[in-house]
Backbone as a ProteinNet text record, in pm:
[ID]
protein_1_A
[PRIMARY]
MTASVPAPGPDPAPDSEQSDSPAVDSPAGESSAVPVPVPGAAGLSVRERALLALERRSWAGPGAKERAIREELGMSPVRYFQLLNALIEDERALREDPVTVNRLRRVRDARRGRR
[TERTIARY]
8798.6	8836.7	8982.2	9013.4	9152	9199.5	9320.6	9378.3	9433.9	9411.2	9463.4	9608.3	9686.1	9827.5	9842.2	9909	9923.4	10008.8	9973.2	10047	10183	10283.7	10414.5	10407.2	10486.2	10486.2	10506.7	10467.2	10487.6	10404.7	10449.5	10378.6	10239.3	10141.8	10007.4	10005.4	9899.7	9884.9	9880.9	9936	9933.9	9792	9772.5	9641.4	9605.2	9477.1	9432.8	9487.6	9525.3	9580.6	9722.2	9794.5	9929.8	9924.6	10001.2	9999.4	10140.7	10168.7	10299.2	10303.8	10189.3	10188.8	10248.7	10325.1	10390.5	10291.4	10331	10247.1	10246.7	10137.8	10126.8	10207.4	10178.5	10251.7	10251	10361.6	10366.5	10366.8	10318.3	10317	10456	10558.4	10693.9	10752.9	10680.3	10727.4	10825.1	10826.9	10916.4	10866.8	10958.8	10919.6	10855.4	10772.6	10706	10720.9	10692.5	10703.9	10579.7	10469.8	10346.8	10337.9	10333.4	10325.8	10188.3	10188.8	10064.7	10040.2	9924.1	9900.4	9890.2	9951.3	9945.8	9836.5	9736.9	9628.6	9680.5	9637.1	9672.9	9809.2	9890.6	10025.3	10023	9959.7	9961.9	9822.7	9721.5	9587	9502.7	9379.6	9285	9217.4	9172.1	9099.5	8958.6	8890.2	8752.5	8664.3	8682.6	8601.3	8630.5	8757.2	8791.8	8732.7	8734.9	8671.9	8521.2	8460.3	8316	8281.2	8366.4	8343.9	8343.9	8442.7	8450.1	8333.7	8295	8183	8054.1	8032.4	7911.6	7915	8030.9	8043.7	8026.6	8050.2	8032.5	7885.9	7800.1	7658.2	7589.8	7476.2	7393.9	7276.6	7220.1	7118.3	6989.2	6877.8	6746.3	6696.8	6713.6	6658.7	6728.9	6683.3	6747.4	6731.7	6838.1	6834.7	6868.1	6865.1	6891.3	7036	7127.6	7269.1	7297.5	7244.9	7267	7210.2	7094.5	7032	7119.4	7172	7259.1	7388.1	7441.8	7563.9	7538.4	7425.3	7393.5	7366.1	7288.2	7247.4	7359.1	7429.9	7529.2	7665.6	7703.8	7836.3	7831.9	7714.8	7700.6	7772.4	7773.7	7838.3	7753.7	7783.7	7709.9	7760.9	7677.6	7723.6	7842.5	7846.9	7959.8	8090	8089.7	8209	8245	8143.9	8164.7	8241.5	8195.9	8261.1	8399.5	8422.1	8556	8651.3	8607.5	8690.7	8710.6	8604.5	8612.4	8709.6	8705	8796.7	8941.8	8968.1	9104.4	9142.4	9046.7	9073.1	9107	9043.6	9071	9209.2	9275.6	9414.1	9513.1	9466.6	9551.1	9580.2	9707.3	9747	9697.4	9680.8	9627.7	9486	9407.3	9269.8	9269.8	9362.9	9373.1	9406.8	9496.2	9529	9411.6	9335.5	9223.4	9105.7	9071.6	8954	8980.3	9060.7	9099.8	8982.9	8883.1	8770	8695.1	8661.7	8587.1	8670.9	8795.8	8880.6	8904.1	8932.2	8952.7	8825.3	8709.8	8583.1	8562.5	8587.3	8570.7	8669	8789	8886.3	8841.9	8787.4	8738.9	8623.3	8529.5	8416	8465.7	8557.5	8612.2	8682	8763.9	8835.6	8740.9	8632.6	8533.2	8463.8	8433.3	8369.5	8464.5	8590.9	8689.3	8703.9	8695.1	8708.1	8591.6	8474.2	8356.6	8356.7	8438.4	8438.7	8516
15464.1	15337.2	15342	15272.8	15264.5	15122.4	15110.6	14978.2	14927.7	14799.4	14743.1	14701.1	14719.9	14685.4	14554.5	14456.3	14328.3	14343.1	14267.4	14270.2	14204.6	14251.8	14189.3	14045.3	13959.3	13818.9	13730.8	13604.9	13512.2	13552.7	13509.7	13539.1	13477.2	13545.2	13487.5	13360.2	13283.1	13157.1	13184.8	13093.5	13115.1	13112.1	13178.3	13178.7	13037.3	13015.8	12882.8	12843.2	12940.3	12908.9	12855.3	12900.5	12854.1	12731.3	12631.1	12508.1	12458.4	12408.4	12352	12204.2	12144.2	12001.9	11979	11870.3	11843	11798.3	11815.5	11773.8	11622.8	11566.3	11421.6	11372.1	11416.3	11379.2	11496.5	11517.4	11624.6	11563.6	11637	11583.4	11550.2	11616.3	11592.4	11464.1	11398.2	11272.9	11290.4	11407.8	11430.9	11352.4	11311	11235.8	11329.8	11274.3	11354	11287.5	11360.9	11308.5	11229.5	11246.4	11176.1	11051.5	10931.7	10810.3	10795.9	10749.4	10725.7	10575.9	10529.4	10386	10325.9	10212.1	10139.5	10033.7	10032.2	9935.5	9792.8	9717.6	9577.5	9550.3	9652.5	9628.5	9591.6	9670.1	9643.9	9625.7	9679.3	9672.8	9568.7	9563.3	9468.8	9526.6	9439.2	9482.9	9525.7	9585.8	9629.4	9508.5	9400.2	9281	9220.3	9217	9162.7	9246.8	9378.9	9466.7	9445	9420.1	9395.1	9264.5	9163.9	9037.6	9060.2	9133.9	9161.6	9248.4	9345	9432.3	9353	9260.9	9178.2	9088.3	9039.1	8948.4	9020.6	9150.7	9228.7	9247.8	9240.3	9267.8	9153	9184.7	9080.3	9051.7	8933.3	8889.3	8855.3	8899.3	8886.3	8741.7	8669.7	8535.1	8447.8	8324.5	8232.2	8278.7	8268.8	8306.1	8451.1	8537.2	8680.1	8703.4	8634.6	8652.3	8599.4	8482.9	8425.2	8514	8572.4	8664.3	8788.6	8840.7	8958.4	8926.1	8807.3	8766.6	8769.2	8711.1	8706.2	8845.8	8926.1	9057.1	9160.8	9166.8	9272.2	9238.6	9111.4	9073.2	9002.7	8957	8892	8758.9	8683.5	8551.9	8454.1	8327.8	8226.3	8223	8178.8	8166.5	8071.3	7965.8	7873	7945.7	8023.4	8098.7	8202.4	8266.5	8365.1	8303	8186.8	8124.1	8071.4	8030	7990.8	8110.3	8224.1	8344.6	8394.1	8387.7	8434.4	8349	8217	8129.7	8155.7	8184.8	8220.8	8357.6	8447.7	8584.5	8590.2	8508.8	8517.9	8464.2	8399.3	8356.9	8465.7	8568	8674.7	8777.4	8805.7	8902.9	9044.1	9076.4	9208.1	9223.6	9116.6	9120.9	9139	9074.1	9088.4	9231.8	9294.9	9435.4	9527.7	9495.2	9579	9573.5	9452.7	9435.5	9322.6	9349.5	9243.4	9181	9258	9205	9099.6	9131.9	9039	8916.4	8936.2	8823.8	8730.7	8784.2	8698.4	8623.9	8687.8	8619.6	8504.3	8528	8423	8308.4	8340.2	8235.2	8151.3	8216.6	8142.1	8049.8	8099.5	8018	7898.1	7922.2	7813.3	7710	7755	7661.9	7582.5	7644.8	7573.6	7466	7496	7395.6	7279.8	7309.9	7203.3	7116.2	7177.2	7102.7	7006.8	7038.9	6954	6833.9	6835.7	6724.9	6606.4
10636.2	10693.1	10732.3	10837.4	10879.6	10861.4	10815.2	10794.3	10925.8	10952.9	11077.4	11056.7	11157.1	11153.6	11228.9	11168	11237.2	11361.8	11462.1	11588.2	11567.3	11642	11629.4	11679.9	11620.7	11661.4	11540.2	11551.7	11439.5	11319.9	11203.6	11080.1	11085.8	11026	11024	10940.8	10957.2	10883.8	10734.9	10654.5	10509.8	10456.1	10341.8	10277.6	10236.8	10211.8	10172.4	10036.2	9953.7	9823	9834.7	9934.5	9954.4	10042.7	10007.5	10084	10103.3	10222.6	10250.8	10216.4	10179.5	10148.4	10011.6	9998.2	9870.3	9764.7	9641	9529	9520.2	9471.4	9460.3	9342.4	9225.7	9105.6	9010.6	8948.6	8850.4	8711.2	8611.9	8475.7	8423.8	8475.2	8427.3	8483.6	8575.2	8630.7	8745.5	8805.4	8916.9	9037.6	9123	9242.1	9343.2	9426.9	9528.4	9663.8	9769.1	9904	9944.2	9875.7	9908.8	9821.7	9884.5	9802.9	9739	9617.2	9544.4	9544.2	9595.4	9599.8	9460.6	9443.8	9318.1	9332.1	9243.6	9256.6	9258.3	9359.8	9369.3	9429.2	9451.1	9501.7	9649.1	9731	9873.9	9931.9	9866.6	9921.1	9851.9	9894	9837.3	9714.5	9628.1	9509.3	9548.9	9456.9	9482	9513	9439.1	9461.9	9598.6	9639.7	9771	9883	9865.4	9965.1	9970.2	9854.2	9849.2	9920.5	9908	9978.9	10129.7	10178.7	10322.4	10368.6	10287.9	10325	10335.3	10243.6	10247.9	10370.4	10405	10518.3	10652.3	10655.7	10779	10815.1	10715.9	10739.3	10811.6	10875.1	10937.1	10843.9	10856.1	10761.6	10833.8	10777.3	10840.8	10846	10739.8	10737.8	10638	10625.9	10532.6	10387.9	10315.3	10174.1	10145.4	10245.2	10222.1	10179.3	10243.6	10210.4	10070.3	10037.1	9904.4	9795.3	9822.4	9726	9706.9	9816.3	9808	9733	9752.7	9681.7	9531.3	9490.1	9346.9	9290	9362.9	9311.3	9317.1	9428.1	9448	9388.6	9394.6	9346.3	9211.7	9172.8	9043.3	9033.5	9142.2	9141	9220.7	9203.9	9278.6	9422.5	9515.7	9654.1	9669	9588.7	9595.7	9562	9454.4	9415	9520.8	9577.4	9683.2	9799.8	9845.9	9960.7	9925.4	9801.8	9759.2	9768.5	9714.7	9718.8	9862	9940.9	10079.3	10160.2	10142.4	10216	10178.9	10053.4	10013.8	10070	10073.5	10118.4	10266.7	10349.1	10492.8	10528.7	10433.9	10454.9	10413.9	10346.6	10294.9	10404.6	10426.4	10529	10497.4	10368.4	10332.3	10383.6	10378	10428.3	10579.5	10646.5	10791.5	10829.8	10753.3	10781.3	10750.1	10645.6	10602	10700.4	10745.8	10831.4	10931	11034.1	11127.1	11203.5	11236.9	11313.2	11232.2	11108.8	11024.1	10990.4	10952.8	10914.2	11032.1	11148.8	11266.4	11304.2	11292	11320.3	11223.3	11095.4	10995.4	11018.5	11060.1	11089.8	11209.1	11312.7	11429.2	11392.1	11310.6	11267.1	11187	11096.3	11013.8	11101.1	11196.3	11282.4	11371.5	11418.5	11499.4	11416.7	11293	11206.2	11179.8	11158.4	11134.3	11259.4	11375.6	11500.6	11525.9	11473.4	11491.8	11398.5	11296.7	11198.3	11247.8
[MASK]
+++++++++++++++++++++++++++++++++++++++++++++++++++++++++++++++++++++++++++++++++++++++++++++++++++++++++++++++++++

């Protein structure tokens, strides 16, 4: 067998074991260049994301959404809508899912206009 000689030019790509990306966190507590998200600091909670995800879905018939609220989220529909109405006022929700939040705001404003 003959060994191949690399062509002159730039260095070949680093091996997959070597990485130029910075470490996320070290056990010694050293700072890193990659930010680590803090739960609840800037993003939505798991429950808030679940509310928006449920609201994105379409529903086959009457009662299907209420049944899903009880089964999937474990809360009453009244509580669901209370939380959802507060959530659509939250700027974090708007950043997370602008299409759904803006649609819900339009529906709410149309209902208020009819009263």
